[in-house]
C-alpha positions in Angstrom: 107.8 -55.6 -6.5 107.9 -57.5 -3.2 111.0 -57.2 -1.1 112.7 -60.4 0.2 112.2 -59.3 3.8 109.4 -60.4 6.1 108.0 -57.9 8.5 109.1 -60.0 11.5 112.7 -59.7 10.3 112.9 -55.9 10.2 113.6 -55.2 13.9 116.4 -57.8 14.3 117.9 -56.8 11.0 117.9 -53.1 12.0 119.4 -53.8 15.4 122.2 -56.1 14.3 122.9 -54.2 11.1 123.2 -50.8 12.8 125.4 -52.4 15.6 127.8 -54.1 13.1 127.9 -51.2 10.7 128.9 -48.9 13.6 131.5 -51.3 14.7 133.0 -51.5 11.2 133.0 -47.7 10.8 134.7 -47.2 14.2 137.5 -49.6 13.2 138.3 -47.7 10.0 140.5 -45.3 11.8 142.2 -47.7 14.2 145.7 -46.8 15.2 148.6 -49.2 15.2 148.3 -50.1 18.9 144.6 -50.9 18.6 145.2 -52.9 15.4 147.9 -54.9 17.2 145.7 -55.6 20.1 142.7 -56.8 18.0 145.0 -58.8 15.7 146.8 -60.4 18.7 143.6 -61.6 20.2 142.3 -62.9 16.9 145.5 -64.7 15.9 145.8 -66.4 19.3 142.4 -68.0 18.7 142.7 -68.4 14.9 146.4 -68.9 14.1 146.0 -68.6 10.3 145.3 -64.9 10.9 148.9 -64.5 12.0 149.9 -64.3 8.4 148.3 -60.9 8.1 149.7 -57.6 9.3 147.7 -56.0 12.1 146.7 -53.0 10.1 145.6 -55.3 7.2 143.6 -57.5 9.5 141.8 -54.5 11.0 141.1 -53.0 7.6 139.7 -56.3 6.3 137.6 -56.7 9.5 136.3 -53.2 9.2 135.3 -53.8 5.5 133.6 -57.0 6.4 131.6 -55.5 9.2 130.6 -52.6 7.0 129.5 -54.9 4.2 127.6 -57.2 6.6 126.0 -54.3 8.5 124.9 -52.7 5.2 123.5 -56.1 3.9 121.4 -56.4 7.1 120.1 -52.8 6.8 119.2 -53.0 3.0 115.8 -54.7 2.5 116.8 -55.8 -1.0 119.2 -58.3 0.4 117.3 -61.5 1.2 117.1 -62.4 4.9 118.4 -65.9 4.3 121.6 -64.5 2.7 122.0 -61.8 5.4 121.4 -64.6 8.0 124.2 -66.8 6.6 126.6 -63.9 6.7 125.5 -63.0 10.3 125.8 -66.6 11.4 129.3 -67.0 10.0 130.5 -63.7 11.4 129.0 -64.2 14.9 130.2 -67.8 15.0 133.7 -66.5 14.7 133.2 -64.1 17.5 131.6 -66.7 19.8 134.6 -69.0 19.0 136.9 -66.2 20.1 134.9 -65.9 23.3 135.0 -69.7 23.9 138.7 -70.2 23.1 140.3 -67.1 24.6 141.7 -67.8 28.1 140.2 -65.5 30.8 137.0 -64.8 29.0 134.9 -67.4 30.9 134.6 -68.4 34.5 136.5 -71.5 35.3 134.5 -74.6 34.2 131.6 -72.5 33.0 130.2 -70.7 30.0 129.5 -67.7 32.1 131.6 -64.7 31.2 134.2 -63.0 33.4 134.2 -59.2 33.5 136.6 -59.2 30.6 134.6 -61.8 28.6 131.3 -59.9 28.7 132.2 -57.8 25.7 132.6 -61.0 23.6 129.9 -63.1 25.3 127.3 -60.6 24.1 127.9 -61.6 20.5 125.9 -64.8 21.2 122.7 -62.8 20.5 123.9 -62.1 17.0 124.5 -65.8 16.5 121.0 -66.6 17.7 119.5 -64.0 15.3 121.6 -65.3 12.4 120.6 -68.9 13.0 117.0 -67.8 13.4 117.0 -66.1 10.0 118.5 -69.1 8.3 116.1 -71.6 9.9 113.1 -69.3 9.2 114.1 -69.0 5.6 114.6 -72.8 5.2 111.3 -73.7 6.9 109.1 -71.0 5.6 109.6 -71.8 1.9 108.1 -75.2 2.4 105.0 -73.7 4.1 104.3 -71.0 1.5 101.7 -72.0 -1.1 102.7 -71.9 -4.7 101.2 -69.1 -6.7 98.3 -70.3 -8.9 100.1 -69.6 -12.1 102.9 -71.9 -11.1 100.8 -74.9 -10.1 100.4 -77.8 -12.5 96.6 -77.7 -12.2 96.6 -74.1 -13.3 98.7 -74.9 -16.4 96.5 -77.8 -17.4 93.4 -75.7 -17.0 94.8 -73.0 -19.2 95.7 -75.5 -21.9 92.2 -76.8 -22.4 
């Protein structure tokens, strides 16, 4: 059985998967004050999150990070699928960075001291997009197995 992971994807999957899984596990035991702080920052950027209680938000965020981190670490999860999840998750984090006042230097994309913690999430967005693009373009380059080609079928039928 061939796993749906290319050798070139192993290192970025391990790095991002371990990082995200660790983040999710660390959030499991978040206290009320930490939950309120994370929820406050998120709801200011994404107002629909204001409907959630801070502890519920952090519990869901933790579960999502654990699921995504695990998906990236497990080689049975196709890289394209893991890449879609990573892209969506990291796009939300980059949006948080871009929309939160004080995270960037005035008139620039460069982070402030406070924004560095969020700005670093752009590397995950790059890896996720790379996984998706690689999956979309590599399928068209792969030769079809001989048993799937029309020529092989007509040869066997004679």
